[in-house]
Backbone bond lengths (Angstrom), bond angles and torsions (degrees), N, CA, C in turn:
res aa  C-N    CA-C-N  psi(-1)  N-CA   C-N-CA  omega(-1)  CA-C   N-CA-C  phi
1 A - - - 1.500 - - 1.541 108.50 -
2 A 1.366 116.47 -39.51 1.425 117.69 -179.46 1.544 111.92 -67.02
3 G 1.323 116.56 -40.12 1.444 121.96 177.94 1.554 112.45 -62.75
4 Q 1.313 114.23 -38.66 1.498 118.49 178.01 1.516 108.48 -66.07
5 L 1.313 117.71 -46.35 1.476 118.74 177.77 1.516 113.94 -58.50
6 E 1.366 114.05 -42.66 1.493 117.36 176.92 1.495 113.16 -59.26
7 I 1.375 117.62 -45.98 1.407 122.66 -179.40 1.538 110.09 -60.65
8 F 1.359 115.18 -42.69 1.490 120.97 -178.85 1.503 108.92 -63.77
9 L 1.308 116.19 -48.66 1.506 120.25 -177.66 1.517 115.20 -68.49
10 D 1.321 116.83 -25.53 1.490 121.42 -178.73 1.523 109.95 -81.52
11 D 1.310 122.00 -10.97 1.411 125.49 -176.62 1.521 109.72 -97.97
12 P 1.390 116.84 108.17 1.482 118.71 -177.52 1.493 114.44 -56.79
13 D 1.337 117.00 -28.83 1.489 121.26 177.82 1.498 112.59 -64.45
14 N 1.321 115.09 -36.47 1.505 121.24 -179.89 1.531 112.52 -67.99
15 I 1.286 113.62 -41.64 1.508 117.32 -175.01 1.507 115.16 -91.41
16 A 1.316 118.70 -5.53 1.430 125.33 -174.17 1.533 109.87 -56.65
17 G 1.314 119.18 -41.20 1.436 122.21 -174.38 1.584 114.22 -93.48
18 L 1.352 112.82 2.86 1.479 115.07 -176.59 1.548 108.32 -95.88
19 D 1.336 114.78 148.13 1.429 121.21 176.43 1.524 109.03 -80.34
20 A 1.326 117.32 162.69 1.441 123.56 -176.70 1.565 110.75 -58.80
21 G 1.285 118.96 -37.73 1.466 122.01 -178.79 1.527 112.23 -62.67
22 T 1.305 114.96 -42.51 1.456 120.66 178.51 1.477 111.02 -63.29
23 I 1.344 114.75 -48.10 1.509 118.10 178.26 1.501 111.00 -59.35
24 H 1.318 119.22 -40.88 1.426 123.44 176.11 1.549 112.20 -57.18
25 Y 1.336 115.11 -47.69 1.481 120.69 -179.87 1.531 110.17 -63.44
26 L 1.352 119.07 -39.56 1.446 120.34 176.99 1.483 111.97 -64.72
27 K 1.360 118.12 -42.03 1.460 119.39 176.81 1.484 113.33 -64.83
28 T 1.306 116.46 -37.11 1.514 121.48 174.48 1.529 110.68 -60.87
29 A 1.345 114.33 -45.74 1.436 117.45 179.53 1.547 111.51 -62.58
30 L 1.343 117.99 -39.83 1.452 121.75 176.96 1.499 110.23 -63.05
31 A 1.308 120.08 -41.98 1.456 122.16 177.55 1.485 112.11 -64.03
32 S 1.349 118.70 -37.32 1.421 122.44 176.36 1.512 112.42 -64.01
33 L 1.338 115.57 -39.22 1.505 120.70 177.77 1.524 106.22 -63.26
34 Y 1.339 121.04 -48.14 1.446 123.53 179.06 1.580 110.96 -54.79
35 R 1.315 115.18 -47.54 1.451 120.54 178.81 1.518 111.42 -56.84
36 G 1.347 114.31 -43.21 1.493 119.37 179.35 1.464 110.77 -64.60
37 M 1.357 120.19 -37.25 1.430 121.15 177.70 1.534 111.56 -70.07
38 K 1.316 115.15 -33.60 1.499 119.83 178.43 1.529 106.85 -68.32
39 C 1.311 119.88 -40.19 1.459 120.81 -179.64 1.495 111.14 -62.89
40 C 1.336 117.51 -36.67 1.463 118.92 176.89 1.508 109.84 -67.86
41 R 1.324 120.39 -39.19 1.411 120.36 176.74 1.556 113.09 -64.42
42 N 1.348 113.61 -33.40 1.393 118.75 -177.56 1.500 115.38 -71.76
43 R 1.352 115.67 -18.31 1.483 119.49 178.46 1.466 112.97 -53.57
44 Q 1.335 117.99 -41.97 1.459 120.77 178.93 1.496 112.45 -64.49
45 T 1.339 115.19 -36.86 1.459 116.87 178.65 1.518 109.88 -64.27
46 Y 1.333 118.35 -41.50 1.477 122.21 178.77 1.552 109.77 -60.58
47 I 1.300 115.89 -41.79 1.489 120.34 178.05 1.545 110.07 -62.15
48 D 1.339 114.79 -44.81 1.447 119.40 -176.57 1.569 107.77 -66.97
49 L 1.332 118.17 -38.17 1.459 120.88 -178.66 1.601 107.60 -64.37
50 V 1.309 116.53 -46.78 1.468 119.05 -176.22 1.511 110.84 -65.68
51 S 1.299 115.19 -36.72 1.503 118.49 -176.79 1.525 110.39 -82.27
52 G 1.343 119.78 -7.44 1.448 120.74 -178.58 1.548 115.85 78.84
53 T 1.300 115.28 16.03 1.477 117.98 -177.71 1.538 111.46 -106.56
54 Y 1.325 120.14 1.49 1.485 120.73 176.98 1.487 111.27 -68.67
55 K 1.321 114.01 132.28 1.484 121.79 176.69 1.490 109.07 -107.67
56 S 1.329 115.68 109.41 1.469 119.97 -179.19 1.556 110.13 -63.13
57 A 1.291 115.79 137.71 1.496 121.25 -179.12 1.518 107.88 -129.90
58 Q 1.315 115.70 90.53 1.451 119.77 178.53 1.521 108.99 -79.36
59 R 1.338 113.75 146.47 1.443 121.46 178.62 1.538 108.51 -157.80
60 M 1.287 115.82 168.62 1.480 121.11 174.69 1.486 110.25 -71.17
61 V 1.328 118.31 126.78 1.441 123.12 -172.81 1.573 107.84 -128.25
62 D 1.310 116.56 133.48 1.478 120.96 171.73 1.516 107.64 -73.08
63 V 1.354 115.44 115.35 1.461 122.10 -175.72 1.529 111.39 -61.21
64 R 1.373 115.33 -44.35 1.463 119.25 -179.32 1.484 111.19 -59.33
65 R 1.304 117.95 -43.96 1.488 120.96 179.74 1.568 111.83 -66.88
66 L 1.398 115.15 -41.66 1.468 116.76 177.37 1.545 111.73 -59.83
67 L 1.296 116.25 -43.32 1.452 122.23 -176.59 1.552 109.95 -69.98
68 S 1.351 114.08 -33.44 1.481 118.01 -179.18 1.587 108.00 -69.20
69 D 1.310 114.71 -42.34 1.459 119.93 178.52 1.520 112.17 -63.31
70 I 1.321 118.00 -43.69 1.427 123.29 -177.18 1.535 112.00 -67.93
71 T 1.328 116.24 -37.04 1.475 120.72 -174.46 1.552 114.40 -95.85
72 M 1.343 117.64 -1.12 1.473 118.41 -176.87 1.498 112.96 -56.43
73 G 1.282 116.65 133.98 1.439 123.32 179.16 1.470 115.33 73.71
74 R 1.343 117.72 12.27 1.481 122.05 176.97 1.463 109.09 -122.59
75 D 1.305 115.79 155.35 1.482 121.79 179.28 1.519 107.38 -94.41
76 I 1.329 115.13 82.56 1.475 123.34 -177.65 1.509 111.35 -128.76
77 E 1.282 115.88 131.47 1.489 122.18 177.83 1.550 106.47 -83.46
78 V 1.333 114.28 134.95 1.490 119.38 179.81 1.541 107.57 -121.99
79 E 1.315 113.57 129.06 1.489 121.57 175.39 1.481 109.35 -124.81
80 N 1.352 115.16 112.97 1.468 120.94 179.34 1.489 108.39 -104.05
81 Q 1.317 115.88 106.50 1.484 121.29 178.59 1.548 114.57 -94.09
82 L 1.321 113.84 1.69 1.483 118.17 -178.27 1.498 110.13 -68.00
83 G 1.304 117.09 149.54 1.452 122.17 174.56 1.512 112.12 -92.38
84 V 1.297 115.84 4.94 1.512 120.99 -177.56 1.508 107.99 -128.83
85 H 1.343 114.62 158.02 1.470 120.81 177.93 1.531 112.89 -90.89
86 D 1.314 116.80 -34.20 1.461 120.64 -174.57 1.538 111.10 -115.37
87 V 1.341 115.66 139.37 1.429 121.94 173.92 1.545 108.91 -131.68
88 Q 1.332 115.89 156.41 1.423 119.83 178.25 1.516 110.78 -90.78
89 L 1.318 116.70 122.89 1.471 121.77 176.90 1.501 110.38 -164.89
90 D 1.294 115.01 174.78 1.464 121.75 175.24 1.518 105.88 -94.08
91 P 1.378 116.79 103.34 1.455 118.48 -175.65 1.515 115.39 -64.72
92 V 1.306 118.09 -26.28 1.498 119.90 178.97 1.517 108.14 -69.92
93 L 1.367 117.98 -48.01 1.440 119.76 178.76 1.525 113.90 -65.30
94 M 1.318 113.74 -38.82 1.549 117.81 179.83 1.510 107.88 -66.34
95 D 1.324 120.85 -34.19 1.422 123.03 179.70 1.515 109.82 -66.24
96 L 1.379 115.95 -45.29 1.459 119.40 178.03 1.513 113.10 -63.81
97 I 1.298 117.43 -42.14 1.465 120.29 178.84 1.503 113.65 -64.98
98 L 1.313 116.70 -46.42 1.460 121.55 -176.61 1.537 108.00 -70.48
99 D 1.311 118.81 -38.75 1.465 121.05 178.30 1.469 111.35 -61.47
100 N 1.354 117.49 -43.25 1.453 120.77 178.01 1.577 110.10 -65.73
101 A 1.325 116.86 -41.83 1.447 118.19 -177.65 1.527 110.64 -65.16
102 I 1.365 116.96 -39.38 1.439 122.05 177.88 1.496 112.57 -64.32
103 A 1.353 116.73 -42.57 1.444 122.32 176.92 1.503 112.01 -59.63
104 N 1.362 117.08 -45.54 1.494 121.85 -179.49 1.510 108.92 -67.70
105 A 1.351 119.54 -40.00 1.475 121.87 -178.63 1.534 110.02 -64.65
106 T 1.358 116.50 -37.69 1.423 121.94 179.07 1.577 110.14 -73.15
107 K 1.256 117.15 -47.70 1.439 122.24 179.42 1.503 113.88 -59.30
108 H 1.336 116.57 -46.27 1.432 121.24 -174.21 1.552 115.81 -98.38
109 G 1.352 113.94 5.87 1.466 120.62 -178.83 1.519 111.43 -81.71
110 H 1.280 114.82 -179.44 1.464 122.56 -179.00 1.540 110.07 -56.89
111 P 1.304 117.23 132.42 1.497 120.50 -176.69 1.519 112.78 -66.86
112 G 1.312 118.64 -20.82 1.447 120.59 177.35 1.513 112.79 -85.68
113 G 1.287 116.56 -8.92 1.479 121.41 178.97 1.551 107.78 154.04
114 P 1.273 116.31 110.40 1.473 118.55 -175.99 1.503 114.25 -72.54
115 N 1.342 120.43 -16.54 1.471 123.23 178.95 1.543 111.81 52.19
116 V 1.315 116.76 54.42 1.433 122.11 -175.97 1.582 106.54 -71.39
117 R 1.346 112.57 138.68 1.484 118.14 -178.21 1.545 107.64 -142.20
118 I 1.336 113.44 140.00 1.504 119.51 171.82 1.471 107.93 -114.93
119 T 1.335 114.96 127.84 1.440 121.44 175.00 1.587 108.10 -115.98
120 V 1.279 114.74 133.35 1.469 120.57 176.90 1.521 107.99 -114.35
121 K 1.259 118.73 127.82 1.470 121.34 179.11 1.516 111.69 -149.64
122 G 1.274 115.19 165.37 1.431 121.93 177.29 1.518 109.98 -74.35
123 G 1.346 118.43 137.31 1.451 122.14 176.92 1.549 110.15 -107.10
124 S 1.240 114.05 -168.04 1.476 119.89 -179.25 1.535 110.21 -71.85
125 N 1.295 118.20 152.24 1.448 122.66 -179.40 1.492 117.17 58.11
126 G 1.329 117.47 25.17 1.476 121.70 176.26 1.497 110.89 84.38
127 S 1.319 123.02 9.29 1.439 124.49 -178.64 1.507 109.98 -76.26
128 T 1.286 115.74 167.34 1.488 124.73 177.26 1.500 109.51 -113.98
129 V 1.289 117.76 127.30 1.518 121.48 -179.41 1.536 109.23 -107.85
130 F 1.281 117.18 126.34 1.492 123.61 169.88 1.507 106.92 -107.49
131 Q 1.337 116.96 119.30 1.468 122.23 -175.09 1.504 109.43 -118.08
132 V 1.303 121.19 122.96 1.476 124.42 177.26 1.512 106.59 -110.74
133 T 1.337 114.81 126.24 1.458 122.56 -178.83 1.492 110.16 -129.89
134 N 1.321 118.03 161.38 1.443 123.15 175.75 1.548 109.84 -145.86
135 L 1.311 112.85 174.60 1.459 122.44 169.69 1.490 106.10 -86.72
136 A 1.331 118.82 122.08 1.470 122.59 -170.95 1.540 108.56 -72.26
137 N 1.334 111.67 152.61 1.422 118.82 173.14 1.517 108.80 -76.89
138 P 1.357 119.07 121.49 1.490 117.82 -175.57 1.520 114.42 -68.22
139 N 1.322 117.37 -9.99 1.472 122.20 -178.93 1.518 110.07 -94.35
140 S 1.332 120.18 -2.88 1.417 122.55 -179.26 1.457 112.13 -96.14
141 E 1.357 118.14 157.07 1.417 122.79 177.26 1.537 109.54 -64.75
142 V 1.252 117.79 148.01 1.445 124.15 178.80 1.522 108.06 -75.50
143 L 1.358 115.24 129.52 1.423 119.60 -179.61 1.553 110.15 -90.49
144 S 1.280 116.16 142.57 1.466 117.16 -178.86 1.472 111.82 -110.66
């Protein structure tokens, strides 16, 4: 299905008669399909983590691309305060962690709009901080 949507959206003749809203919804559907495929691939990673057999593989990763991949098809504000493009991390684990944080922020956020946001900034000792925030649900208990 994702491949068919890609082929359709890549052909100017197909999208010539479509309004911008329809194209946006098709691109959002495509992004959702990609996220679903990624979730299926990540199942093995979860199994390896639980069994203790996961081998972390840190490498240099383009933060903008990582965040773009994680947020595709979602209404999430991204703020990158880093002064560098690449950071060293395990992209598979970071994807799992951020995806879980985004899902929780969306699920437990304000019912009228959770306003999920990811901020990336430099931390102490040269570390990199990924912070996921949301607009709290006023009916939920305050977290401390």
